[in-house]
PAZAPA-4460 file (N, C-alpha, C; in steps of 0.05 Angstrom, whole numbers, plus 32768, in hexadecimal, padded with zeros to 4 digits):
% residues 316
    n_x    n_y    n_z   ca_x   ca_y   ca_z    c_x    c_y    c_z   seq   type   mol
   81C0   7C81   8202   81D1   7C89   8219   81DE   7C69   821C     1      X     A
   81F6   7C61   821B   8203   7C4E   8221   81FF   7C40   8233     2      X     A
   81FF   7C27   8233   81FD   7C08   8248   8222   7C0D   825B     3      X     A
   8221   7C0F   8271   823B   7C0E   8284   8251   7BF6   8273     4      X     A
   824D   7BDF   826E   8256   7BCA   8256   825F   7BD8   8240     5      X     A
   8252   7BE7   8230   8258   7BF3   8219   826D   7C06   821E     6      X     A
   826D   7C19   8232   827C   7C2E   823A   829D   7C22   8244     7      X     A
   8295   7C0C   8252   82B2   7C00   8258   82C3   7BF4   8244     8      X     A
   82B0   7BE3   8238   82C1   7BDE   821A   82D2   7BF5   820C     9      X     A
   82BD   7C06   8206   82C7   7C21   81F7   82DE   7C28   8204    10      X     A
   82E2   7C2F   821B   82F6   7C3F   822D   8311   7C28   822D    11      X     A
   830B   7C0F   8232   8326   7BF9   8234   832D   7BFE   8218    12      X     A
   8326   7BFA   81F4   832B   7BFC   81DF   8335   7C16   81DA    13      X     A
   8339   7C31   81EE   8344   7C4D   81E2   835B   7C4A   81DD    14      X     A
   836C   7C4D   81BD   8386   7C52   81C2   8396   7C67   81CC    15      X     A
   838A   7C78   81D7   8399   7C91   81E2   8395   7C96   81FE    16      X     A
   83A9   7CA0   8208   83A1   7CA6   8225   8395   7CBD   8230    17      X     A
   8379   7CBC   823C   8368   7CD9   8241   8367   7CD6   825E    18      X     A
   8366   7CEC   825F   8357   7CF7   827B   8341   7CEB   8282    19      X     A
   833A   7CE0   829B   8326   7CD4   82A2   830C   7CE7   82A9    20      X     A
   8315   7D04   82B5   82FE   7D15   82B7   82F8   7D1F   8299    21      X     A
   8305   7D21   8289   82FF   7D2B   8267   82EE   7D0F   825F    22      X     A
   82F7   7CF9   8264   82E2   7CED   8255   82CC   7CE1   825C    23      X     A
   82CC   7CE2   8273   82B2   7CE0   827C   829B   7CF8   8279    24      X     A
   82AC   7D0F   827D   829C   7D25   8275   8291   7D2B   8253    25      X     A
   829C   7D19   824E   829D   7D16   8229   8284   7CFE   8224    26      X     A
   8284   7CEC   8232   826C   7CD5   8236   8256   7CE0   823E    27      X     A
   8257   7CF0   8256   8242   7D01   825C   8232   7D0F   8244    28      X     A
   8245   7D16   823E   8230   7D2A   8221   8226   7D1A   820C    29      X     A
   8227   7D07   820E   821B   7CEE   81FF   8206   7CE1   820C    30      X     A
   8200   7CE6   8222   81E2   7CE3   822B   81E6   7CD1   8245    31      X     A
   81F4   7CCD   8252   81FE   7CBB   8269   8203   7CCC   8281    32      X     A
   8200   7CCA   829B   81F6   7CD2   82B3   8216   7CD7   82BA    33      X     A
   8216   7CE1   82CD   8237   7CE5   82E5   8233   7CCC   82F6    34      X     A
   821D   7CC4   82FA   821D   7CB6   8312   821F   7C94   8306    35      X     A
   8221   7C93   82EE   8229   7C74   82DF   8241   7C73   82DF    36      X     A
   8254   7C81   82EE   8271   7C7D   82EA   8278   7C7F   830F    37      X     A
   828D   7C6B   8317   829F   7C61   832F   82B9   7C6A   8327    38      X     A
   82C5   7C6E   8335   82E5   7C6A   8334   82F8   7C5B   8348    39      X     A
   830F   7C58   834E   8325   7C48   8359   8337   7C52   835D    40      X     A
   8347   7C5E   8369   835F   7C5F   8364   8375   7C53   836B    41      X     A
   8384   7C47   835D   8396   7C30   835A   83B7   7C38   835D    42      X     A
   83B8   7C52   8365   83D6   7C5A   8369   83E6   7C5C   8353    43      X     A
   83FD   7C72   8355   8406   7C7B   833C   8423   7C68   832D    44      X     A
   8420   7C58   8344   8437   7C3F   8337   843C   7C38   831E    45      X     A
   8421   7C35   8308   842F   7C2C   82F0   841E   7C47   82D9    46      X     A
   841D   7C5E   82E4   840F   7C74   82D9   842E   7C7D   82C8    47      X     A
   8446   7C6F   82C8   845A   7C83   82B3   845C   7C72   829F    48      X     A
   844D   7C5B   829E   8448   7C49   8283   842B   7C45   827A    49      X     A
   841A   7C47   8284   83FE   7C45   8283   83F5   7C58   8280    50      X     A
   83DA   7C5D   827F   83C5   7C6C   8278   83B1   7C7B   8292    51      X     A
   83AC   7C8C   8290   839F   7C9C   82A7   8385   7C83   82B5    52      X     A
   837A   7C80   829D   8364   7C67   82A6   836F   7C4C   82A1    53      X     A
   8379   7C3E   82B8   8388   7C22   82B5   8376   7C0F   82A6    54      X     A
   835F   7C0B   82AB   8347   7C00   82A3   832E   7C03   82AA    55      X     A
   831A   7BF3   82A0   82FB   7BFD   82A8   82EF   7BDA   82AA    56      X     A
   82DA   7BDF   82C5   82C9   7BC7   82C0   82B4   7BCE   82C6    57      X     A
   829A   7BBE   82C8   8281   7BC6   82D4   827E   7BC3   82F1    58      X     A
   8276   7BD4   82FE   8272   7BC3   831A   8253   7BC4   831F    59      X     A
   824D   7BAA   832A   8232   7BA4   8332   822F   7BAB   8352    60      X     A
   821D   7BC2   8354   8211   7BC6   8371   8202   7BB1   8377    61      X     A
   8202   7BB8   8396   81E9   7BA1   83A3   81CE   7BAB   839C    62      X     A
   81CA   7BBC   8394   81AE   7BC6   838F   81A4   7BBF   836E    63      X     A
   81B6   7BAE   8362   81B8   7BAE   8344   81BD   7BBD   8334    64      X     A
   81C5   7BCF   833A   81D2   7BE8   832A   81ED   7BDF   831F    65      X     A
   81F3   7BE7   830C   820A   7BE3   82F6   821A   7C00   82F0    66      X     A
   8232   7C04   82FD   8240   7C1B   82F7   8259   7C1A   82E9    67      X     A
   8267   7C2F   82DC   8281   7C20   82CD   8296   7C29   82DF    68      X     A
   82A5   7C16   82E5   82BA   7C21   82FF   82D4   7C2B   82E6    69      X     A
   82E0   7C3D   82F5   82FB   7C45   82E5   8312   7C43   82FF    70      X     A
   832B   7C31   82F0   8339   7C2C   8305   834E   7C3D   82F7    71      X     A
   835B   7C56   8309   8362   7C65   8301   8386   7C63   8313    72      X     A
   8394   7C6C   82F9   83B3   7C6C   8304   83BB   7C82   8312    73      X     A
   83AA   7C88   832A   83B5   7CAC   8331   83B2   7C94   8358    74      X     A
   83C0   7CAF   8362   83BE   7CA6   838A   83A3   7CB6   838F    75      X     A
   8399   7CA3   83A2   8381   7CAC   83B1   8389   7CAF   83CB    76      X     A
   8376   7CB7   83DA   837A   7CBD   83F5   8389   7CAB   8405    77      X     A
   8385   7C95   8404   8392   7C79   8411   83B2   7C7F   8409    78      X     A
   83B9   7C89   83F2   83D6   7C90   83E5   83E9   7CA4   83F3    79      X     A
   83D7   7CBA   83F7   83E2   7CD1   83FD   83E7   7CCE   8420    80      X     A
   83DD   7CC2   8431   83DF   7CC4   844D   83F5   7CB2   8458    81      X     A
   83FA   7CB8   8469   840B   7CA3   8474   83FE   7C88   847B    82      X     A
   840F   7C74   8473   8409   7C59   847E   8404   7C52   8498    83      X     A
   8412   7C5C   84A6   840D   7C55   84C5   83EF   7C61   84CE    84      X     A
   83E1   7C6E   84BB   83C7   7C7A   84C6   83B3   7C5B   84C0    85      X     A
   83BC   7C4A   84AC   83A6   7C39   84AC   83B5   7C1F   84B4    86      X     A
   83D0   7C1A   84B0   83DD   7C01   84BA   83EB   7C01   84D0    87      X     A
   83F1   7BE9   84E4   83FC   7BE9   84FD   8420   7BE7   84F6    88      X     A
   842B   7BEE   850C   8445   7BEB   850B   8451   7BCB   850D    89      X     A
   8459   7BC1   84F9   845C   7BA2   84FF   847F   7B9F   8502    90      X     A
   848A   7BA5   8511   84A4   7BAE   850C   84AF   7B95   8517    91      X     A
   84B0   7B78   8513   84C8   7B61   851B   84D9   7B59   8512    92      X     A
   84E8   7B57   8525   8500   7B44   851F   8507   7B32   850D    93      X     A
   84FB   7B21   850F   84FD   7B03   8503   84E6   7AFD   8501    94      X     A
   84D7   7AF5   84DE   84C6   7AE4   84DC   84C4   7AD7   84CB    95      X     A
   84B3   7AC9   84C8   84B9   7AAA   84AF   84A6   7AB2   849C    96      X     A
   84AA   7AA3   8480   849B   7AAB   8468   8482   7AA6   8470    97      X     A
   8477   7A97   847C   8455   7A93   8482   8449   7AAA   8487    98      X     A
   8459   7AB8   84A0   8451   7AD1   84B8   8455   7AE5   849A    99      X     A
   8461   7AE9   8488   8466   7AFA   847D   844F   7AFE   8468   100      X     A
   8449   7AEF   845A   8433   7AE1   843F   8417   7AF1   8459   101      X     A
   841C   7AE0   8475   8401   7AEB   8482   8401   7B0D   8480   102      X     A
   8416   7B16   848F   8419   7B35   848F   8408   7B45   8472   103      X     A
   841D   7B38   845E   8417   7B41   8447   83F1   7B42   843F   104      X     A
   83E5   7B2B   8447   83CA   7B2D   843F   83B5   7B40   8452   105      X     A
   83C4   7B3B   846B   83B8   7B4E   847B   83BB   7B71   846D   106      X     A
   83D0   7B77   8464   83D7   7B96   845B   83C4   7B99   844D   107      X     A
   83BD   7B83   8435   83B1   7B85   8419   8397   7B8C   8423   108      X     A
   838B   7B79   8439   8374   7B76   8440   8362   7B96   8446   109      X     A
   837C   7BA3   845C   837D   7BC0   8469   837E   7BD7   8452   110      X     A
   838C   7BD0   843A   8386   7BE3   842A   836E   7BE0   841D   111      X     A
   836B   7BD6   840A   8352   7BCA   8403   8337   7BD9   8411   112      X     A
   8334   7BCE   842B   831D   7BDF   8440   8321   7BFB   843F   113      X     A
   8334   7C06   8444   833B   7C1F   8446   8338   7C31   842E   114      X     A
   833D   7C26   8417   8337   7C33   83FE   831D   7C2E   83F5   115      X     A
   830B   7C19   83FE   82F0   7C17   83F8   82E2   7C2D   840D   116      X     A
   82EB   7C34   8425   82E9   7C4A   8439   82E8   7C6A   8427   117      X     A
   82FC   7C67   8414   82FF   7C87   840E   82F1   7C85   83F5   118      X     A
   82E7   7C78   83E6   82E1   7C6F   83CC   82C6   7C85   83CD   119      X     A
   82B4   7C87   83D7   829E   7C93   83D5   82A9   7CBA   83D7   120      X     A
   82B9   7CBF   83EA   82C3   7CD6   83EB   82D8   7CE0   83D3   121      X     A
   82E7   7CCD   83CA   82F3   7CD1   83B1   82E9   7CCB   8394   122      X     A
   82C9   7CBD   8399   82B4   7CC3   837C   82AB   7CDF   837A   123      X     A
   82AA   7CE4   8393   829D   7D02   8395   82AD   7D1C   838A   124      X     A
   82C5   7D19   8394   82D9   7D21   838C   82DF   7D28   836C   125      X     A
   82DF   7D0E   835F   82E7   7D0B   833E   82C4   7D12   8334   126      X     A
   82AD   7D17   8342   829A   7D21   8334   82A3   7D3B   8334   127      X     A
   82AA   7D46   8342   82AE   7D5F   8343   82BD   7D6D   8331   128      X     A
   82CE   7D5C   8324   82E0   7D65   8318   82D4   7D5D   82FC   129      X     A
   82C8   7D48   82FA   82BF   7D41   82D9   82A4   7D56   82D6   130      X     A
   8294   7D6D   82EB   8288   7D7D   82E8   8292   7D95   82E0   131      X     A
   82AA   7D9D   82EC   82C0   7DAC   82DF   82C6   7DAF   82C1   132      X     A
   82D4   7D97   82B7   82D2   7D8C   829D   82BD   7D8F   828D   133      X     A
   82A0   7D8E   8291   828D   7D8B   828C   8288   7DA4   8286   134      X     A
   8289   7DB8   8293   8280   7DD4   8293   829E   7DF0   8281   135      X     A
   82B3   7DD6   8281   82C8   7DE6   8274   82BE   7DE1   824F   136      X     A
   82B1   7DC1   824B   82AB   7DC4   8236   8293   7DD1   822B   137      X     A
   8283   7DD1   8238   8266   7DE6   822E   8278   7DFD   8227   138      X     A
   8286   7E08   8239   8291   7E26   8234   82A1   7E28   821A   139      X     A
   82AA   7E0E   8215   82B9   7E0F   81FE   82AC   7E12   81E5   140      X     A
   8294   7E02   81E3   8282   7DFA   81D3   8272   7E16   81CB   141      X     A
   826B   7E25   81E3   825E   7E39   81E3   826E   7E52   81D5   142      X     A
   828A   7E52   81DC   829E   7E63   81C7   82A2   7E5F   81AE   143      X     A
   82A9   7E46   81AD   82A8   7E3E   818F   828F   7E43   8180   144      X     A
   8277   7E46   8183   825E   7E48   8177   825D   7E67   816D   145      X     A
   8264   7E72   8190   8263   7E8D   8187   8272   7E9D   8172   146      X     A
   8292   7E92   8177   82A9   7E9B   8168   829D   7E9E   814B   147      X     A
   8298   7E85   8141   8292   7E7F   8129   827B   7E8C   811F   148      X     A
   8263   7E88   812F   824B   7E96   8127   8248   7EBA   812C   149      X     A
   8258   7EC1   813B   8253   7EE0   8144   8276   7EE7   8135   150      X     A
   8288   7EE5   8132   8298   7EEC   8121   8294   7EF2   8108   151      X     A
   8295   7EDC   80FF   8291   7EDD   80DF   826C   7ECD   80DE   152      X     A
   825B   7ED5   80E3   8237   7ED5   80E0   823C   7ED5   80BA   153      X     A
   8247   7EE1   80AF   823D   7EDB   8093   8254   7ECB   8080   154      X     A
   8264   7EC6   8097   8277   7EB1   807E   8274   7E9A   8073   155      X     A
   825F   7E8B   8084   8255   7E72   806C   823C   7E80   8060   156      X     A
   8230   7E96   8063   8219   7E9B   8054   8200   7E8B   8057   157      X     A
   81FB   7E86   8072   81DD   7E73   807C   81C9   7E8D   8081   158      X     A
   81B9   7E83   807A   8198   7E94   8081   819D   7E91   809F   159      X     A
   8192   7EB0   80A4   818B   7EB1   80C3   8172   7EA1   80CE   160      X     A
   8162   7EA1   80B9   8148   7E94   80C6   8147   7E75   80C9   161      X     A
   8160   7E67   80C8   815D   7E51   80CD   8167   7E43   80E8   162      X     A
   815E   7E2F   80F5   815F   7E27   8110   8171   7E2C   811D   163      X     A
   817F   7E3A   812C   81A0   7E3F   8138   81AD   7E30   813E   164      X     A
   8197   7E10   8150   81A8   7E01   8160   81B4   7DF3   8145   165      X     A
   81A3   7DEC   8131   81AD   7DDE   8115   81BD   7DEA   810C   166      X     A
   81BE   7E03   8106   81D9   7E15   80FC   81F7   7E12   8106   167      X     A
   81F1   7E19   8121   8209   7E19   8135   8218   7DF4   812E   168      X     A
   8206   7DE4   8133   8215   7DCC   812C   8221   7DC4   8115   169      X     A
   8216   7DD3   8101   8220   7DCC   80DF   8239   7DD6   80DE   170      X     A
   8235   7DEA   80EE   824D   7E03   80EA   8267   7DF1   80ED   171      X     A
   8266   7DDE   8103   8284   7DD2   8113   8288   7DC2   8100   172      X     A
   8273   7DB2   80E8   827C   7DA1   80D7   828A   7DAB   80B9   173      X     A
   827E   7DC3   80B5   8288   7DD7   8097   82A3   7DCE   8098   174      X     A
   82B1   7DD5   80A1   82D4   7DD4   809B   82DA   7DB9   8096   175      X     A
   82CD   7DA2   809A   82D2   7D8A   808F   82BF   7D7F   8076   176      X     A
   82AE   7D8D   8071   829A   7D89   805C   82A9   7D80   8041   177      X     A
   82C5   7D82   803A   82CD   7D75   8026   82CF   7D52   8026   178      X     A
   82D8   7D4E   8042   82D4   7D2B   8043   82BA   7D20   804F   179      X     A
   82AB   7D35   8052   828C   7D28   805C   8279   7D28   803D   180      X     A
   827A   7D39   802A   8277   7D39   8018   8274   7D1F   8006   181      X     A
   8261   7D0F   7FF6   825B   7D00   7FEA   825F   7CDD   7FF4   182      X     A
   8268   7CE4   8010   825E   7CC5   801A   824B   7CC9   802B   183      X     A
   823D   7CAD   8027   821B   7CB7   8034   8220   7CAB   8053   184      X     A
   8233   7C9F   8058   8234   7C97   806F   8239   7CAF   8085   185      X     A
   8254   7CB9   807F   825A   7CD8   808D   8243   7CEE   808D   186      X     A
   823B   7CEE   8079   8221   7D07   8075   820B   7CFD   808C   187      X     A
   8205   7CE5   808A   81ED   7CE1   809A   81F4   7CDD   80BB   188      X     A
   8212   7CDD   80C1   8217   7CDB   80D0   8219   7CF6   80DD   189      X     A
   8224   7D0B   80CB   8221   7D25   80C9   81FE   7D2D   80DE   190      X     A
   81F3   7D2A   80C7   81D8   7D30   80C9   81CB   7D2E   80E3   191      X     A
   81D0   7D13   80ED   81C6   7D09   810A   81D3   7D19   8118   192      X     A
   81EE   7D21   811C   81F8   7D39   812F   81ED   7D4F   8131   193      X     A
   81E0   7D5A   811B   81D9   7D73   8119   81B3   7D72   811F   194      X     A
   81AA   7D59   811B   818E   7D5B   8123   8185   7D4E   8138   195      X     A
   8199   7D44   8141   8193   7D2A   815A   817E   7D17   8150   196      X     A
   817E   7D12   813D   8167   7CFE   8133   8174   7CE6   8122   197      X     A
   8169   7CD0   8118   8178   7CB9   8112   8176   7CC1   80F5   198      X     A
   818E   7CBE   80E5   8192   7CC7   80C5   8194   7CA5   80B8   199      X     A
   818D   7C9F   80A7   8195   7C8E   8093   8196   7C96   8078   200      X     A
   81AE   7C97   8069   81A2   7CA0   804B   81B8   7C85   803C   201      X     A
   81A0   7C82   8023   81A7   7C6A   8013   81B1   7C7A   7FF9   202      X     A
   81C2   7C71   7FE5   81C2   7C77   7FCB   81BB   7C6C   7FB7   203      X     A
   81B0   7C78   7FA1   819D   7C71   7F8F   81AB   7C77   7F7A   204      X     A
   81A8   7C64   7F5E   81B0   7C6F   7F45   819A   7C77   7F37   205      X     A
   8195   7C87   7F28   817C   7C95   7F16   8189   7C9E   7EFC   206      X     A
   8175   7C97   7EE7   817B   7CA0   7ED5   8168   7CAE   7EC2   207      X     A
   8172   7CC3   7EB7   8158   7CD6   7EAE   8151   7CC9   7E8B   208      X     A
   8133   7CCF   7E8D   8129   7CC3   7E7D   811A   7CDD   7E66   209      X     A
   8115   7CD9   7E54   810A   7CEB   7E3E   80F3   7CE7   7E42   210      X     A
   80E3   7D01   7E41   80CB   7D01   7E47   80BA   7D01   7E26   211      X     A
   80A7   7CE8   7E25   809D   7CE2   7E02   8084   7CFB   7DFB   212      X     A
   807B   7D05   7E10   806D   7D1D   7E07   807D   7D3E   7E01   213      X     A
   8097   7D34   7E0D   80A2   7D53   7E0D   80A3   7D5E   7DEE   214      X     A
   809C   7D74   7DE3   80A0   7D84   7DD0   80B5   7D82   7DC4   215      X     A
   80C8   7D8A   7DD1   80E5   7D8B   7DC9   80F5   7D72   7DC8   216      X     A
   80EC   7D5C   7DC4   80F8   7D46   7DC3   8102   7D45   7DA8   217      X     A
   80F7   7D4B   7D90   8101   7D4F   7D78   8118   7D67   7D6A   218      X     A
   811C   7D70   7D83   812A   7D8B   7D7C   8147   7D88   7D72   219      X     A
   814C   7D6C   7D71   816B   7D68   7D66   8163   7D6E   7D44   220      X     A
   8175   7D7E   7D3D   8177   7D7F   7D1A   8191   7D66   7D08   221      X     A
   8185   7D5C   7CF9   8196   7D4B   7CF1   81B3   7D5E   7CE3   222      X     A
   81C7   7D5C   7CE9   81E2   7D60   7CDE   81E9   7D78   7CF0   223      X     A
   81D6   7D80   7D09   81E9   7D94   7D18   81ED   7D87   7D32   224      X     A
   81DC   7D6B   7D39   81E1   7D61   7D53   81F7   7D4D   7D52   225      X     A
   8205   7D41   7D6B   8216   7D38   7D6B   8212   7D19   7D84   226      X     A
   820C   7D0A   7D71   820E   7CF2   7D82   8220   7CED   7DA0   227      X     A
   8219   7CEA   7DB7   8220   7CEF   7DD0   822C   7D00   7DD6   228      X     A
   8228   7D0F   7DC6   822E   7D3A   7DD3   8213   7D40   7DD8   229      X     A
   8204   7D3B   7DC4   81E9   7D47   7DCF   81CF   7D3C   7DC4   230      X     A
   81D2   7D29   7DC0   81BE   7D18   7DB7   81C6   7CF8   7DBF   231      X     A
   81AE   7CE7   7DC3   81B8   7CC9   7DCC   81A4   7CBA   7DB6   232      X     A
   81A9   7CA3   7DBA   8196   7C8E   7DA8   8183   7C82   7DBE   233      X     A
   8166   7C87   7DB3   8153   7C76   7DCA   813D   7C90   7DDC   234      X     A
   813D   7C88   7DEE   8129   7C9E   7DFE   8137   7C9C   7E1F   235      X     A
   8151   7C91   7E26   815A   7C89   7E40   8179   7C97   7E3F   236      X     A
   817E   7CA9   7E55   819B   7CB6   7E54   81AA   7CA1   7E70   237      X     A
   81BF   7C96   7E68   81CF   7C88   7E7D   81E6   7C9D   7E82   238      X     A
   81E6   7C99   7E9A   81FF   7CAA   7EA9   8202   7CA8   7EC6   239      X     A
   8218   7CAE   7ED5   821A   7CAF   7EF9   8209   7CBF   7EFE   240      X     A
   81EE   7CBF   7F01   81DD   7CCA   7F11   81D7   7CBF   7F23   241      X     A
   81D9   7CCD   7F44   81DA   7CC7   7F5C   81BE   7CD4   7F68   242      X     A
   81AE   7CC2   7F7C   81A5   7CD3   7F91   819E   7CCA   7FAC   243      X     A
   819F   7CDD   7FBD   81A7   7CD0   7FD6   8186   7CD1   7FE5   244      X     A
   817D   7CBC   7FEF   8164   7CBC   7FFB   816A   7CB9   801D   245      X     A
   8162   7CD3   8026   8165   7CD9   803D   814D   7CD7   8055   246      X     A
   8153   7CBD   806C   813D   7CB7   8077   8148   7CC5   8098   247      X     A
   8134   7CD4   809A   813B   7CE3   80B7   811C   7CD8   80CB   248      X     A
   812B   7CCA   80E0   8114   7CC1   80F4   8118   7CA4   80FD   249      X     A
   8107   7C95   810E   80F2   7CA3   8115   80F5   7CC2   8120   250      X     A
   80EA   7CD7   8118   80E6   7CE6   812B   80E1   7CEE   8146   251      X     A
   80F1   7CF3   815A   80EA   7CF8   8179   80F5   7D11   817C   252      X     A
   8105   7D26   817A   8106   7D3B   8182   8102   7D53   8178   253      X     A
   80FC   7D53   8159   80EE   7D64   814B   80D1   7D70   8152   254      X     A
   80CC   7D88   814B   80B1   7D93   814F   809D   7D88   8134   255      X     A
   8088   7D7E   8133   807E   7D7E   8116   8077   7D94   8102   256      X     A
   807D   7DAB   8114   807B   7DC8   80FC   8093   7DCC   80F1   257      X     A
   80AC   7DBB   80FE   80C7   7DBD   80E7   80C4   7DB2   80D6   258      X     A
   80B2   7D96   80D6   80B5   7D82   80BE   80A8   7D87   80A9   259      X     A
   8095   7DA1   80A8   8081   7DA0   8092   8089   7DBA   807A   260      X     A
   807E   7DC4   8065   808C   7DCE   8055   808F   7DE6   805C   261      X     A
   80A5   7DED   8055   80B4   7E09   8057   80B4   7E0F   8077   262      X     A
   80B7   7DF8   808A   80C5   7DF9   80A2   80DC   7DF7   80A9   263      X     A
   80E2   7DFD   80C1   8102   7DFE   80C7   8114   7DEB   80C0   264      X     A
   8108   7DD3   80C5   8115   7DBA   80BA   8118   7DB7   809D   265      X     A
   810D   7DC2   808F   8107   7DBC   8071   8127   7DD2   8065   266      X     A
   811D   7DEB   806E   8135   7DF7   8064   814F   7DF7   8071   267      X     A
   814C   7DE8   808B   816A   7DE4   8089   8176   7DD0   8081   268      X     A
   8165   7DBA   8076   8171   7DA2   806A   8178   7DAD   804D   269      X     A
   816B   7DC3   8040   816E   7DC8   8029   818D   7DD8   8024   270      X     A
   8192   7DED   803E   81AE   7DF6   8043   81C1   7DE2   804A   271      X     A
   81BB   7DC9   8059   81C9   7DB8   8061   81D3   7DA7   8045   272      X     A
   81C3   7DA1   8035   81C6   7D95   8019   81D6   7DA6   8006   273      X     A
   81D7   7DC1   800E   81E6   7DD3   7FF9   81FF   7DC9   7FFE   274      X     A
   8209   7DC5   801B   8225   7DBF   8022   822D   7DA4   801E   275      X     A
   8221   7D93   8029   822A   7D7E   802B   8224   7D6B   8015   276      X     A
   8213   7D6E   8000   820A   7D5A   7FE8   821C   7D62   7FCD   277      X     A
   8227   7D55   7FC4   8237   7D59   7FAC   821F   7D69   7F93   278      X     A
   8230   7D73   7F87   8223   7D7B   7F75   8215   7D6C   7F5D   279      X     A
   8200   7D62   7F56   81F6   7D48   7F41   81E6   7D39   7F51   280      X     A
   81EE   7D40   7F69   81E4   7D2B   7F76   81BE   7D30   7F89   281      X     A
   81B0   7D21   7F7F   818E   7D25   7F81   818A   7D1A   7F9F   282      X     A
   8179   7D31   7FB0   8170   7D28   7FCC   8159   7D1E   7FC8   283      X     A
   8149   7D0A   7FD7   8134   7D04   7FDF   8130   7D04   7FFC   284      X     A
   811E   7D10   800A   811F   7D19   802F   8103   7D03   802E   285      X     A
   810A   7CF5   8045   80ED   7CE4   804C   80F2   7CED   806B   286      X     A
   80DB   7CEE   8073   80D7   7CED   809A   80CB   7CD2   80A3   287      X     A
   80D2   7CD1   80B3   80C4   7CB5   80C3   80B7   7CB3   80DC   288      X     A
   80A3   7CB6   80DE   8096   7CC3   80F5   8098   7CA9   8112   289      X     A
   8097   7CB2   8128   809D   7CA8   813A   8077   7C99   8143   290      X     A
   8078   7C76   8137   805D   7C70   813C   8058   7C75   815E   291      X     A
   8065   7C73   8170   805C   7C6D   818E   804B   7C7F   8195   292      X     A
   804F   7C9E   818A   8045   7CB9   818D   8024   7CBD   8185   293      X     A
   8024   7CA9   8172   800D   7CAB   8160   7FF0   7C91   816C   294      X     A
   7FF2   7C90   8187   7FE2   7C85   8191   7FC1   7C89   8197   295      X     A
   7FAD   7C7C   818F   7F90   7C88   8198   7F82   7C7E   81AB   296      X     A
   7F87   7C87   81BF   7F7C   7C79   81DF   7F64   7C88   81E2   297      X     A
   7F49   7C79   81E9   7F2F   7C81   81F5   7F29   7C7E   8211   298      X     A
   7F16   7C84   821B   7F1F   7C89   8236   7F0A   7C9C   824A   299      X     A
   7F03   7C91   8260   7EF0   7C9F   826D   7EF8   7CA7   8280   300      X     A
   7F0F   7CAA   828B   7F1D   7CB3   829F   7F31   7CCC   8299   301      X     A
   7F2E   7CDE   82AC   7F41   7CFA   82A4   7F5A   7CEE   829F   302      X     A
   7F67   7CDA   82AB   7F88   7CD2   82A6   7F8A   7CCD   8283   303      X     A
   7F73   7CC0   8275   7F7B   7CB3   825D   7F68   7CCB   8249   304      X     A
   7F59   7CD4   8253   7F47   7CE6   8241   7F57   7CF7   822E   305      X     A
   7F6B   7CEA   8218   7F74   7D00   820A   7F6F   7D02   81EB   306      X     A
   7F5C   7CFA   81ED   7F4F   7CF3   81CB   7F37   7CFB   81CC   307      X     A
   7F32   7D19   81BB   7F17   7D28   81B4   7F0C   7D22   819A   308      X     A
   7EF3   7D1A   819A   7EE8   7D17   8178   7EE1   7D30   8173   309      X     A
   7EEC   7D34   8159   7EEE   7D49   814A   7F05   7D65   814A   310      X     A
   7F10   7D5C   8166   7F2F   7D6F   8165   7F46   7D5D   8163   311      X     A
   7F4C   7D47   816B   7F60   7D39   815C   7F5C   7D1E   8153   312      X     A
   7F42   7D16   8151   7F3B   7D00   8145   7F21   7D04   8135   313      X     A
   7F19   7CEE   8123   7F02   7CF1   8111   7EF8   7CCD   8113   314      X     A
   7EE1   7CD2   810E   7ED3   7CB2   80FD   7ECD   7CB4   80E2   315      X     A
   7EDA   7CA4   80DE   7ED3   7C9A   80C3   7EC3   7C83   80BC   316      X     A
***
């Protein structure tokens, strides 16, 4: 979940014009909540040459909470209603410049107070629009998954005993496999998206050695072997051999039974490597366990009696 300051900086740096409801729904999909956002309508005066979201900043409430404040180039309730409802008629024949400035400050103060009065209602209307946009996104994702896995279930030749959640996410990335394969950064990002776990991939160079006890090491026959083609000098083979070391974790969302041999995670990773790891690149998978879940607690009260000798603990 991103912090309000990070979200505000991210939105302000966007180079494209996005509808506020769609953008907020996308940010919510990443873990933030709808209550983290507030909106303020600034009118449509600048909309013709500006974006829907004019700018964002962080609003600090009296409770100490911080919210992302979106300034929108839209008409609010204040802009839609007649001005006479909020401002008194000031029809004067002649006024001085000082009085005009005073009246202008008064109108600005009345406008600010009126917009603040309507802001809770406008926020609730905006929240409802965000919920509708989020629901549309969910329907679109479900439709996409069902279309890919339902209309052409055997197109990718994926085993049916793999975890369905992982397969649906991987299928979305398969059309881009030609751009992802070979890049450790893109591959780790793709695997993070699929597993919902932290993934780190490092690349290492490996060299193939010749086993001194191999009975076939003297199989080359003088006169029938070609140096550099089917024979080398020494007991080392140099070449462009790579290995990806995939570190997954600390594991927080996956069950332990998925990590064991022939578990759901191992079967899926084998399928993932077949698609996204180039031919000739070896792989080594390492799981990093969450040390916070392995605490050992002894106690006499029922609230902390979580350790039983002989059941989940032993004495050495």
